[in-house]
VEXKOLSE-675353 format. One record per residue (C-alpha): y, z, x. Coordinates in nm, 2 decimals. Each point is the difference from the previous one (the first is absolute). Layout:
// residues N
@north Y up Z east X
...
// end
This chain:
// residues 618
@north 1.64 up -4.31 east 4.12
@north 0.33 up -0.17 east 0.09
@north 0.12 up -0.28 east -0.21
@north 0.01 up -0.23 east 0.30
@north -0.36 up 0.07 east 0.09
@north -0.10 up -0.07 east -0.36
@north 0.18 up -0.33 east 0.01
@north -0.17 up -0.11 east 0.32
@north -0.34 up 0.09 east -0.14
@north 0.04 up -0.20 east -0.32
@north -0.14 up -0.36 east 0.01
@north 0.32 up -0.19 east -0.06
@north 0.34 up -0.12 east 0.09
@north 0.30 up 0.11 east -0.20
@north 0.24 up -0.23 east -0.18
@north 0.32 up -0.03 east 0.18
@north 0.24 up 0.26 east -0.14
@north 0.29 up 0.21 east 0.14
@north -0.10 up 0.32 east 0.17
@north 0.19 up 0.20 east -0.26
@north -0.21 up -0.15 east -0.27
@north -0.33 up 0.10 east 0.16
@north -0.18 up 0.31 east -0.10
@north -0.29 up 0.01 east 0.23
@north -0.15 up 0.30 east -0.17
@north -0.02 up -0.21 east -0.32
@north -0.17 up -0.30 east 0.15
@north -0.28 up -0.17 east -0.19
@north -0.23 up -0.28 east 0.12
@north -0.25 up -0.04 east -0.28
@north 0.22 up -0.19 east -0.24
@north 0.07 up -0.29 east 0.23
@north -0.22 up 0.06 east 0.31
@north 0.34 up 0.04 east 0.18
@north 0.21 up 0.31 east 0.05
@north 0.28 up 0.04 east -0.26
@north 0.15 up 0.30 east -0.16
@north -0.15 up 0.10 east -0.33
@north 0.33 up -0.07 east -0.19
@north 0.01 up -0.35 east 0.14
@north -0.35 up -0.09 east -0.13
@north -0.01 up -0.25 east -0.29
@north -0.31 up 0.18 east -0.13
@north -0.05 up 0.34 east -0.16
@north -0.07 up 0.23 east 0.30
@north -0.06 up 0.37 east 0.04
@north -0.03 up 0.19 east 0.33
@north -0.15 up 0.34 east 0.04
@north 0.08 up 0.15 east 0.34
@north -0.16 up 0.30 east 0.18
@north 0.28 up 0.23 east -0.11
@north -0.09 up -0.07 east -0.36
@north -0.37 up 0.05 east 0.08
@north 0.07 up 0.34 east 0.15
@north 0.21 up 0.11 east -0.29
@north -0.24 up -0.13 east -0.26
@north -0.25 up 0.22 east -0.19
@north -0.26 up -0.28 east 0.01
@north -0.32 up 0.07 east 0.18
@north -0.14 up -0.36 east 0.00
@north 0.12 up -0.36 east 0.00
@north -0.09 up -0.05 east -0.37
@north 0.20 up 0.31 east -0.09
@north 0.30 up -0.12 east 0.21
@north 0.01 up -0.34 east -0.17
@north -0.06 up 0.12 east -0.35
@north 0.28 up -0.07 east -0.24
@north 0.21 up -0.21 east 0.24
@north 0.16 up -0.32 east -0.13
@north -0.26 up -0.25 east -0.11
@north -0.30 up 0.21 east 0.10
@north -0.28 up 0.14 east -0.21
@north -0.27 up 0.21 east 0.17
@north -0.33 up 0.05 east -0.16
@north -0.20 up 0.28 east 0.15
@north -0.37 up 0.09 east -0.07
@north -0.01 up 0.37 east 0.04
@north 0.25 up 0.15 east 0.24
@north 0.05 up 0.00 east 0.38
@north -0.22 up -0.24 east 0.19
@north -0.13 up -0.18 east -0.31
@north 0.04 up -0.37 east -0.06
@north 0.36 up -0.08 east -0.06
@north 0.11 up -0.35 east -0.11
@north 0.36 up -0.13 east 0.00
@north 0.14 up -0.24 east -0.26
@north 0.33 up -0.15 east 0.12
@north 0.22 up -0.15 east -0.27
@north -0.29 up -0.02 east -0.24
@north -0.22 up -0.22 east 0.22
@north -0.36 up 0.07 east 0.08
@north -0.10 up 0.28 east 0.24
@north -0.11 up -0.26 east 0.25
@north 0.32 up -0.21 east -0.03
@north 0.20 up 0.21 east 0.25
@north -0.02 up -0.08 east 0.37
@north -0.02 up 0.31 east 0.23
@north 0.10 up -0.01 east 0.37
@north -0.03 up 0.28 east 0.26
@north 0.22 up -0.07 east 0.30
@north 0.00 up -0.37 east -0.09
@north -0.38 up -0.02 east -0.03
@north -0.15 up -0.11 east -0.33
@north -0.23 up 0.27 east -0.14
@north -0.23 up 0.04 east -0.29
@north -0.37 up -0.03 east -0.09
@north -0.12 up -0.36 east 0.00
@north -0.27 up 0.10 east -0.26
@north 0.21 up 0.17 east -0.27
@north 0.34 up -0.15 east 0.10
@north 0.15 up 0.35 east -0.01
@north 0.17 up 0.22 east 0.26
@north -0.12 up 0.36 east 0.03
@north 0.34 up 0.16 east -0.05
@north -0.15 up 0.35 east -0.04
@north -0.14 up -0.02 east 0.36
@north 0.33 up -0.06 east 0.18
@north 0.15 up 0.35 east 0.07
@north 0.37 up 0.06 east -0.03
@north -0.01 up 0.18 east 0.34
@north -0.07 up -0.34 east 0.17
@north 0.29 up -0.18 east -0.17
@north 0.35 up -0.06 east 0.14
@north 0.14 up -0.22 east -0.28
@north -0.09 up -0.22 east -0.29
@north 0.15 up -0.32 east -0.12
@north -0.06 up -0.11 east -0.36
@north 0.09 up -0.36 east -0.10
@north -0.03 up -0.07 east -0.37
@north -0.06 up -0.36 east -0.10
@north -0.22 up -0.28 east 0.13
@north -0.01 up -0.07 east 0.37
@north -0.29 up -0.25 east 0.04
@north 0.24 up -0.26 east 0.15
@north 0.03 up 0.23 east 0.30
@north -0.33 up 0.19 east 0.00
@north -0.25 up -0.21 east -0.19
@north -0.27 up 0.13 east -0.23
@north 0.02 up 0.34 east -0.18
@north 0.38 up 0.03 east -0.02
@north 0.04 up -0.08 east -0.37
@north 0.16 up 0.33 east -0.09
@north 0.16 up 0.07 east 0.33
@north -0.06 up 0.15 east 0.35
@north -0.02 up 0.36 east 0.12
@north 0.01 up 0.07 east 0.37
@north -0.08 up 0.33 east 0.17
@north 0.13 up 0.07 east 0.35
@north -0.20 up 0.27 east 0.18
@north 0.17 up 0.27 east 0.21
@north 0.24 up -0.11 east 0.27
@north 0.13 up 0.18 east 0.31
@north 0.30 up 0.23 east -0.08
@north 0.30 up 0.08 east 0.20
@north 0.11 up -0.12 east 0.35
@north -0.17 up 0.03 east 0.33
@north -0.23 up 0.29 east 0.06
@north -0.28 up 0.18 east -0.18
@north 0.04 up 0.05 east -0.38
@north -0.24 up 0.20 east -0.22
@north -0.04 up 0.10 east -0.36
@north -0.25 up 0.19 east -0.22
@north -0.08 up 0.12 east -0.35
@north -0.25 up 0.22 east -0.18
@north -0.03 up 0.05 east -0.37
@north -0.22 up 0.15 east -0.27
@north -0.01 up -0.02 east -0.37
@north -0.18 up 0.02 east -0.33
@north -0.35 up -0.15 east -0.05
@north -0.08 up 0.09 east 0.36
@north 0.26 up -0.24 east 0.15
@north 0.01 up 0.02 east 0.38
@north 0.23 up -0.22 east 0.22
@north 0.08 up -0.01 east 0.37
@north 0.17 up -0.26 east 0.21
@north 0.15 up -0.03 east 0.35
@north 0.15 up -0.27 east 0.21
@north 0.15 up -0.06 east 0.34
@north 0.19 up -0.29 east 0.16
@north 0.09 up -0.06 east 0.36
@north 0.30 up -0.24 east 0.03
@north 0.16 up -0.17 east 0.30
@north 0.29 up -0.24 east 0.02
@north -0.24 up -0.30 east -0.03
@north -0.27 up 0.13 east -0.25
@north -0.23 up 0.27 east -0.08
@north -0.33 up 0.13 east -0.13
@north -0.08 up 0.23 east -0.29
@north -0.28 up 0.15 east -0.22
@north -0.01 up 0.16 east -0.34
@north -0.30 up 0.18 east -0.15
@north -0.04 up 0.14 east -0.35
@north -0.25 up 0.18 east -0.22
@north 0.01 up 0.03 east -0.38
@north -0.27 up 0.15 east -0.23
@north -0.02 up 0.13 east -0.35
@north -0.27 up 0.15 east -0.22
@north 0.13 up -0.24 east -0.27
@north -0.05 up 0.02 east -0.38
@north -0.26 up -0.13 east -0.23
@north 0.08 up -0.37 east 0.03
@north -0.16 up -0.16 east -0.31
@north -0.09 up 0.09 east -0.35
@north -0.24 up -0.29 east -0.04
@north -0.11 up -0.20 east -0.30
@north -0.36 up -0.12 east 0.03
@north -0.29 up -0.03 east -0.24
@north -0.33 up -0.02 east 0.19
@north -0.18 up -0.13 east -0.30
@north 0.21 up -0.31 east -0.04
@north 0.12 up -0.03 east 0.36
@north 0.36 up -0.02 east -0.14
@north 0.29 up 0.18 east 0.15
@north 0.33 up 0.00 east 0.18
@north 0.19 up 0.19 east 0.26
@north -0.24 up 0.14 east 0.26
@north -0.31 up -0.06 east -0.22
@north -0.12 up 0.36 east -0.02
@north -0.13 up 0.18 east -0.30
@north 0.29 up 0.21 east -0.15
@north -0.04 up 0.37 east 0.10
@north -0.18 up -0.07 east 0.33
@north 0.14 up 0.00 east 0.35
@north 0.24 up 0.28 east -0.08
@north 0.07 up 0.08 east 0.37
@north 0.29 up -0.04 east 0.23
@north 0.03 up -0.33 east 0.18
@north 0.14 up 0.06 east 0.35
@north 0.16 up -0.22 east 0.26
@north 0.04 up 0.01 east 0.38
@north 0.20 up -0.22 east 0.23
@north 0.04 up 0.01 east 0.38
@north 0.24 up -0.26 east 0.15
@north 0.17 up -0.10 east 0.32
@north 0.26 up -0.25 east 0.11
@north 0.05 up -0.11 east 0.36
@north 0.28 up -0.22 east 0.13
@north 0.16 up -0.15 east 0.31
@north 0.29 up -0.23 east 0.05
@north 0.16 up -0.15 east 0.31
@north 0.31 up -0.21 east 0.06
@north 0.01 up -0.12 east 0.37
@north 0.34 up -0.16 east -0.07
@north 0.23 up -0.09 east -0.28
@north -0.20 up -0.32 east -0.08
@north -0.35 up 0.14 east -0.04
@north -0.15 up 0.26 east -0.23
@north -0.37 up 0.10 east -0.01
@north -0.13 up 0.23 east -0.27
@north -0.35 up 0.13 east -0.08
@north -0.12 up 0.25 east -0.25
@north -0.32 up 0.12 east -0.18
@north -0.05 up 0.21 east -0.31
@north -0.33 up 0.14 east -0.11
@north -0.10 up 0.23 east -0.29
@north -0.34 up 0.14 east -0.06
@north -0.08 up 0.18 east -0.33
@north -0.25 up 0.13 east -0.25
@north 0.05 up -0.03 east -0.37
@north -0.20 up 0.17 east -0.28
@north 0.01 up -0.15 east -0.35
@north -0.20 up -0.01 east -0.32
@north -0.28 up -0.25 east -0.06
@north -0.37 up -0.02 east -0.07
@north -0.06 up -0.29 east 0.24
@north 0.23 up 0.11 east 0.29
@north 0.21 up 0.31 east 0.03
@north 0.15 up 0.02 east 0.35
@north 0.12 up -0.23 east 0.27
@north 0.09 up 0.00 east 0.37
@north 0.30 up -0.22 east 0.06
@north 0.17 up -0.16 east 0.30
@north 0.34 up -0.17 east 0.00
@north 0.12 up -0.15 east 0.33
@north 0.28 up -0.23 east 0.10
@north 0.03 up -0.11 east 0.36
@north 0.27 up -0.25 east 0.11
@north 0.26 up -0.10 east 0.24
@north 0.29 up -0.23 east 0.05
@north 0.18 up -0.18 east 0.28
@north 0.37 up -0.10 east -0.06
@north 0.21 up -0.23 east 0.21
@north 0.38 up -0.02 east -0.06
@north 0.14 up -0.24 east 0.26
@north 0.34 up -0.01 east -0.16
@north 0.20 up 0.14 east -0.29
@north -0.10 up -0.30 east -0.21
@north -0.37 up -0.03 east 0.06
@north -0.29 up 0.25 east -0.05
@north -0.37 up -0.07 east 0.02
@north -0.27 up 0.25 east -0.10
@north -0.38 up -0.01 east 0.02
@north -0.19 up 0.27 east -0.20
@north -0.37 up 0.06 east -0.04
@north -0.21 up 0.27 east -0.15
@north -0.31 up 0.11 east -0.19
@north -0.04 up 0.21 east -0.31
@north -0.34 up 0.17 east -0.06
@north -0.09 up 0.14 east -0.34
@north -0.35 up 0.17 east 0.00
@north -0.16 up 0.21 east -0.27
@north -0.35 up 0.16 east 0.01
@north -0.09 up 0.11 east -0.35
@north -0.26 up 0.26 east -0.08
@north -0.18 up 0.16 east -0.29
@north -0.03 up 0.35 east 0.13
@north -0.11 up -0.05 east 0.36
@north -0.18 up -0.33 east -0.06
@north 0.19 up -0.32 east 0.10
@north 0.05 up -0.22 east -0.30
@north 0.19 up -0.28 east 0.16
@north 0.24 up -0.09 east 0.28
@north 0.31 up -0.22 east -0.01
@north 0.14 up -0.12 east 0.33
@north 0.31 up -0.23 east -0.02
@north 0.24 up -0.13 east 0.27
@north 0.32 up -0.20 east -0.01
@north 0.10 up -0.17 east 0.33
@north 0.34 up -0.15 east 0.01
@north 0.25 up -0.15 east 0.24
@north 0.34 up -0.17 east -0.04
@north 0.25 up -0.17 east 0.21
@north 0.36 up 0.01 east -0.13
@north 0.32 up -0.15 east 0.14
@north 0.35 up 0.09 east -0.13
@north 0.29 up -0.22 east 0.10
@north 0.37 up 0.06 east -0.07
@north 0.12 up -0.36 east -0.05
@north 0.36 up 0.09 east -0.09
@north 0.20 up 0.30 east -0.09
@north -0.16 up 0.17 east -0.30
@north -0.29 up -0.25 east -0.01
@north -0.36 up 0.07 east 0.12
@north -0.30 up -0.22 east -0.01
@north -0.35 up 0.16 east 0.02
@north -0.32 up -0.18 east 0.05
@north -0.35 up 0.12 east 0.08
@north -0.38 up -0.03 east -0.01
@north -0.24 up 0.26 east -0.16
@north -0.37 up 0.03 east 0.06
@north -0.23 up 0.23 east -0.20
@north -0.38 up 0.06 east -0.02
@north -0.16 up 0.23 east -0.26
@north -0.35 up 0.12 east 0.05
@north -0.23 up 0.22 east -0.20
@north -0.35 up 0.14 east 0.04
@north -0.15 up 0.18 east -0.30
@north -0.32 up 0.20 east 0.05
@north -0.14 up 0.07 east -0.34
@north -0.37 up -0.01 east -0.13
@north 0.12 up -0.17 east -0.32
@north 0.29 up -0.22 east 0.11
@north 0.02 up -0.07 east 0.38
@north 0.22 up -0.28 east 0.13
@north 0.19 up -0.10 east 0.32
@north 0.29 up -0.24 east -0.02
@north 0.31 up -0.10 east 0.20
@north 0.28 up -0.25 east -0.05
@north 0.31 up -0.12 east 0.19
@north 0.35 up -0.09 east -0.09
@north 0.26 up -0.18 east 0.20
@north 0.37 up -0.05 east -0.11
@north 0.33 up -0.13 east 0.11
@north 0.33 up 0.13 east -0.15
@north 0.37 up -0.06 east 0.03
@north 0.31 up 0.18 east -0.13
@north 0.37 up -0.06 east 0.01
@north 0.26 up 0.27 east -0.05
@north 0.37 up -0.09 east -0.02
@north 0.33 up 0.17 east -0.08
@north 0.29 up -0.21 east -0.12
@north 0.30 up 0.22 east -0.08
@north -0.09 up 0.21 east -0.30
@north -0.32 up -0.20 east -0.06
@north -0.35 up 0.06 east 0.15
@north -0.30 up -0.23 east -0.01
@north -0.36 up 0.04 east 0.08
@north -0.26 up -0.28 east -0.01
@north -0.37 up 0.05 east 0.10
@north -0.32 up -0.21 east -0.01
@north -0.35 up 0.05 east 0.11
@north -0.33 up -0.19 east 0.02
@north -0.33 up 0.18 east 0.01
@north -0.33 up -0.16 east 0.10
@north -0.30 up 0.21 east -0.12
@north -0.36 up -0.05 east 0.09
@north -0.10 up 0.07 east -0.36
@north 0.29 up -0.15 east -0.20
@north 0.16 up -0.27 east 0.21
@north 0.37 up -0.05 east 0.01
@north 0.25 up 0.20 east -0.21
@north 0.38 up -0.03 east 0.02
@north 0.26 up 0.26 east -0.11
@north 0.38 up 0.01 east 0.01
@north 0.30 up 0.21 east -0.08
@north 0.37 up -0.02 east -0.04
@north 0.26 up 0.28 east -0.03
@north 0.38 up 0.00 east -0.03
@north 0.25 up 0.28 east 0.00
@north 0.38 up 0.03 east -0.04
@north 0.23 up 0.29 east 0.07
@north 0.30 up 0.05 east -0.21
@north 0.26 up 0.27 east -0.10
@north -0.02 up 0.34 east 0.17
@north -0.37 up 0.04 east 0.11
@north -0.16 up -0.22 east -0.27
@north -0.27 up -0.26 east 0.06
@north -0.21 up -0.22 east -0.22
@north -0.33 up -0.16 east 0.11
@north -0.25 up -0.24 east -0.15
@north -0.34 up -0.11 east 0.13
@north -0.31 up -0.20 east -0.09
@north -0.33 up 0.00 east 0.19
@north -0.36 up -0.10 east -0.03
@north -0.30 up 0.21 east 0.12
@north -0.37 up 0.01 east 0.00
@north -0.30 up 0.24 east 0.04
@north -0.32 up -0.10 east 0.17
@north -0.32 up 0.14 east -0.17
@north -0.16 up 0.30 east 0.18
@north -0.35 up -0.01 east 0.14
@north -0.12 up 0.20 east -0.30
@north 0.14 up -0.25 east -0.24
@north -0.16 up -0.28 east 0.20
@north -0.33 up 0.12 east 0.11
@north -0.10 up 0.34 east -0.15
@north -0.35 up -0.05 east -0.17
@north 0.01 up -0.03 east -0.38
@north 0.38 up -0.01 east 0.00
@north 0.14 up -0.23 east 0.28
@north 0.08 up -0.37 east -0.06
@north 0.05 up -0.22 east 0.31
@north 0.17 up -0.26 east -0.21
@north 0.30 up 0.23 east -0.07
@north 0.35 up -0.14 east 0.05
@north 0.30 up 0.20 east 0.14
@north 0.22 up 0.17 east -0.26
@north 0.34 up -0.16 east -0.01
@north 0.34 up 0.14 east -0.10
@north 0.36 up -0.11 east -0.06
@north 0.27 up 0.27 east 0.00
@north 0.38 up 0.00 east -0.07
@north 0.24 up 0.28 east 0.04
@north 0.37 up 0.08 east -0.06
@north 0.17 up 0.30 east 0.16
@north 0.34 up 0.17 east -0.01
@north 0.09 up 0.26 east 0.27
@north 0.30 up 0.23 east 0.05
@north 0.07 up 0.21 east 0.31
@north 0.33 up 0.17 east 0.01
@north 0.18 up 0.34 east -0.03
@north -0.32 up 0.19 east 0.08
@north -0.19 up -0.17 east -0.28
@north -0.29 up -0.25 east 0.05
@north -0.19 up -0.16 east -0.28
@north -0.21 up -0.31 east -0.05
@north -0.11 up -0.16 east -0.32
@north -0.29 up -0.25 east 0.02
@north -0.15 up -0.22 east -0.27
@north -0.32 up -0.20 east 0.07
@north -0.27 up -0.21 east -0.14
@north -0.34 up -0.08 east 0.16
@north -0.24 up -0.25 east -0.15
@north -0.35 up 0.02 east 0.14
@north -0.27 up -0.26 east -0.06
@north -0.38 up -0.01 east 0.08
@north -0.03 up 0.38 east -0.01
@north -0.35 up 0.11 east 0.11
@north -0.20 up 0.21 east -0.25
@north -0.36 up 0.05 east -0.09
@north -0.10 up -0.28 east -0.24
@north -0.27 up 0.11 east -0.25
@north -0.08 up -0.37 east -0.08
@north -0.13 up -0.07 east 0.35
@north -0.07 up 0.36 east 0.11
@north 0.21 up -0.03 east 0.31
@north 0.37 up 0.01 east 0.11
@north 0.21 up -0.30 east -0.12
@north 0.35 up -0.13 east 0.00
@north 0.07 up 0.04 east -0.37
@north 0.31 up 0.21 east -0.06
@north 0.37 up -0.07 east 0.00
@north 0.27 up 0.27 east -0.01
@north 0.37 up 0.03 east -0.02
@north 0.19 up 0.30 east 0.14
@north 0.36 up 0.08 east -0.08
@north 0.18 up 0.30 east 0.13
@north 0.34 up 0.17 east 0.06
@north 0.07 up 0.25 east 0.28
@north 0.30 up 0.22 east 0.05
@north 0.04 up 0.20 east 0.32
@north 0.29 up 0.22 east 0.09
@north 0.11 up 0.26 east 0.25
@north 0.32 up 0.20 east 0.06
@north 0.12 up 0.34 east 0.11
@north 0.11 up 0.24 east -0.27
@north 0.19 up 0.28 east 0.17
@north -0.25 up 0.15 east 0.25
@north -0.30 up -0.17 east -0.18
@north -0.16 up -0.32 east 0.11
@north -0.13 up -0.19 east -0.31
@north -0.24 up -0.29 east -0.01
@north -0.17 up -0.15 east -0.30
@north -0.17 up -0.30 east -0.16
@north -0.07 up -0.12 east -0.35
@north -0.25 up -0.28 east -0.07
@north -0.13 up -0.19 east -0.31
@north -0.30 up -0.23 east 0.02
@north -0.15 up -0.25 east -0.24
@north -0.33 up -0.13 east 0.15
@north -0.19 up -0.22 east -0.24
@north -0.33 up -0.19 east -0.01
@north 0.07 up -0.35 east -0.11
@north -0.36 up -0.13 east 0.02
@north -0.15 up -0.18 east -0.29
@north -0.23 up 0.23 east -0.19
@north -0.03 up 0.35 east -0.16
@north 0.22 up 0.16 east 0.27
@north 0.30 up -0.24 east -0.03
@north 0.32 up 0.20 east -0.01
@north -0.16 up 0.33 east 0.10
@north 0.16 up 0.20 east 0.27
@north -0.15 up 0.00 east 0.35
@north -0.19 up 0.32 east 0.06
@north 0.13 up 0.30 east 0.21
@north 0.37 up -0.12 east -0.02
@north 0.24 up 0.25 east -0.17
@north 0.28 up -0.17 east -0.19
@north 0.26 up 0.25 east 0.13
@north 0.04 up 0.20 east 0.31
@north 0.26 up 0.23 east 0.16
@north 0.06 up 0.21 east 0.31
@north 0.28 up 0.23 east 0.10
@north 0.04 up 0.18 east 0.33
@north 0.27 up 0.27 east 0.05
@north 0.05 up 0.17 east 0.34
@north 0.25 up 0.24 east 0.15
@north 0.06 up 0.16 east 0.34
@north 0.15 up 0.35 east 0.02
@north 0.04 up 0.08 east 0.37
@north -0.35 up 0.10 east 0.12
@north -0.15 up -0.05 east -0.34
@north -0.09 up -0.32 east -0.20
@north -0.11 up -0.04 east -0.36
@north -0.13 up -0.29 east -0.20
@north -0.17 up -0.11 east -0.32
@north -0.17 up -0.32 east -0.11
@north -0.07 up -0.11 east -0.35
@north -0.25 up -0.28 east -0.07
@north -0.08 up -0.14 east -0.34
@north -0.22 up -0.29 east -0.12
@north -0.06 up -0.13 east -0.35
@north -0.34 up -0.06 east -0.16
@north -0.23 up -0.28 east 0.11
@north -0.32 up -0.16 east -0.10
@north -0.31 up 0.04 east 0.23
@north -0.19 up -0.31 east -0.12
@north 0.08 up -0.36 east -0.06
@north -0.07 up 0.02 east -0.37
@north 0.26 up 0.28 east -0.04
@north -0.23 up 0.24 east -0.17
@north 0.00 up 0.29 east 0.26
@north 0.34 up 0.17 east 0.02
@north 0.12 up 0.22 east 0.28
@north 0.30 up 0.21 east -0.10
@north 0.33 up 0.01 east 0.18
@north 0.11 up 0.30 east 0.20
@north 0.28 up 0.17 east 0.19
@north -0.03 up 0.23 east 0.30
@north 0.25 up 0.20 east 0.21
@north -0.04 up 0.08 east 0.37
@north 0.21 up 0.26 east 0.19
@north 0.05 up 0.06 east 0.37
@north 0.19 up 0.24 east 0.23
@north 0.06 up 0.01 east 0.37
@north 0.12 up 0.29 east 0.22
@north 0.11 up -0.09 east 0.35
@north -0.04 up 0.35 east 0.14
@north 0.04 up -0.08 east 0.37
@north 0.09 up -0.28 east 0.23
@north -0.27 up -0.27 east -0.04
@north -0.20 up 0.21 east -0.25
@north -0.02 up -0.02 east -0.38
@north -0.20 up 0.12 east -0.29
@north -0.06 up -0.23 east -0.30
@north -0.14 up 0.10 east -0.34
@north -0.09 up -0.25 east -0.27
@north -0.12 up 0.01 east -0.36
@north -0.16 up -0.32 east -0.14
@north -0.03 up -0.04 east -0.38
@north 0.20 up 0.33 east -0.03
@north -0.04 up 0.03 east -0.38
@north -0.38 up -0.06 east 0.03
@north 0.00 up -0.31 east -0.21
@north -0.34 up -0.14 east -0.11
@north 0.00 up -0.37 east 0.05
@north -0.20 up -0.30 east 0.11
@north 0.08 up -0.33 east 0.17
@north -0.33 up -0.16 east -0.11
@north -0.26 up 0.09 east -0.26
@north -0.27 up 0.25 east 0.08
@north 0.15 up 0.10 east 0.34
@north 0.18 up 0.34 east 0.04
@north 0.33 up 0.07 east 0.17
@north 0.08 up 0.34 east 0.17
@north 0.20 up 0.26 east -0.19
@north 0.26 up 0.21 east 0.18
@north -0.04 up 0.00 east 0.37
@north 0.19 up 0.18 east 0.28
@north 0.02 up -0.03 east 0.37
@north 0.18 up 0.19 east 0.29
@north 0.06 up -0.16 east 0.34
@north 0.14 up 0.09 east 0.34
@north 0.16 up -0.28 east 0.20
@north 0.11 up -0.01 east 0.36
@north 0.23 up -0.30 east 0.06
@north 0.23 up 0.02 east 0.31
@north 0.32 up -0.19 east -0.06
// end
């Protein structure tokens, strides 16, 4: 896709900058809800483009994100199994996920099914680390991750692409896409299939005599079978610009899948992930842009024990927003808008049925200004929720450039997380009197970009109050915990001769500060140390790369009694461009067959290989 087409499709207006300073291929919108270059953001930002996706050895979104700065992925048994993401040590439901600007995630669990969003349907990913509730409202305590689905590539005409692949554990992949572009717009479609026979997902730890257990609650030594996964997906899109002032965009993504797993009460599921949305943008002048966006996310799961239906979860998130961006002076942009959201859930279960919905309305404003070497960002938001009433958040960020390519930034922000429907209403667990979780975060950053080197050092602290956990004193969820999270991130990239080098190092101290027996204990499933290194080289028609990922030990329970050991893995990949528009790619994941876990009782695959054939006209 051309950089200009990408810029037009993003929901924002860029800060006034000189043309030479603009790198349209490096635009991000998630950090400020306006288009700026990633290096101009006053937040910690990472962009993963389609070129990186094609070159990667990852076969799923959780694999792609694993080991990246600030991110911990916990996976329950391989491809297609539940994968939760912890961003900067916050809870797994403290990260807001967007797909093409539409808020996604289950309104019952509060989680986003990362494992069900195929890489074949993704154009680019923007990762913003640090709270963003003053722009997006609830859920953005740890940060925001936005996925952009496939866009039309190339200029006018018909453009196609395709790929097939196979690998170990019965991996089978196929994808194809086509776009028809004209001077004023275009239409396109991508379809994809992915399936695997899987591995034995769970070891289990369950005593039927005492009803005590953990993990997938199966008796050890049982369910020793492979747990497969299948995903069929499609993306359709259309955009039209009748003139320079108006831009209309519509798109839909749907994934249907089947997932096998271990359990005595349910052991397989049929899933649906769907995002449908569109936007209308009006840009009457260089200083004004208005955009209306609306969409719906559907997250359905039919869960079975064998072939008998055990329960059905149907959740929807309807959202709409109107945003205006106004350049009030050179280098100064004012943004204001209105957000509307309605979460609905219908749970069909013989033991715990419920049907609930709630709405949320919000207004927000943001100011971005540049004054010589100084940059300033101010943001504020007021949410009015049917369940919780009013809640205000705010943020301030400052940056200053100095020397040759150096910049220092400092920020402070507040954030909150609304309880999920499960936490509020689930029988024998939910508590309708719950309050939103609240957070205060501060960050200091130093960045250098010069002479082929780029690095950024971030230090942050996040204090979270009213954390929601199960309270054994009242036998339901309750706001009883407080935590403090401190961390340091170092990211760097450079070119060493013919090699491209990227890496990150992270340290994390996530503590429970609640009164009681767990005071001072580490929050579960957060490793204290993490690292990732990616090294790639092109040699004419050949390309080679390796990735090393390491994470330290962690605790898997709040009492810090169940330890999960640290690990390190190495992935390798090679590409041969044997003809115009054609290439072969081979990859080896966990090349040294390292035995490791990311959470107790759930297995991870050993060494896995794949071989793919790609057709990509240039």
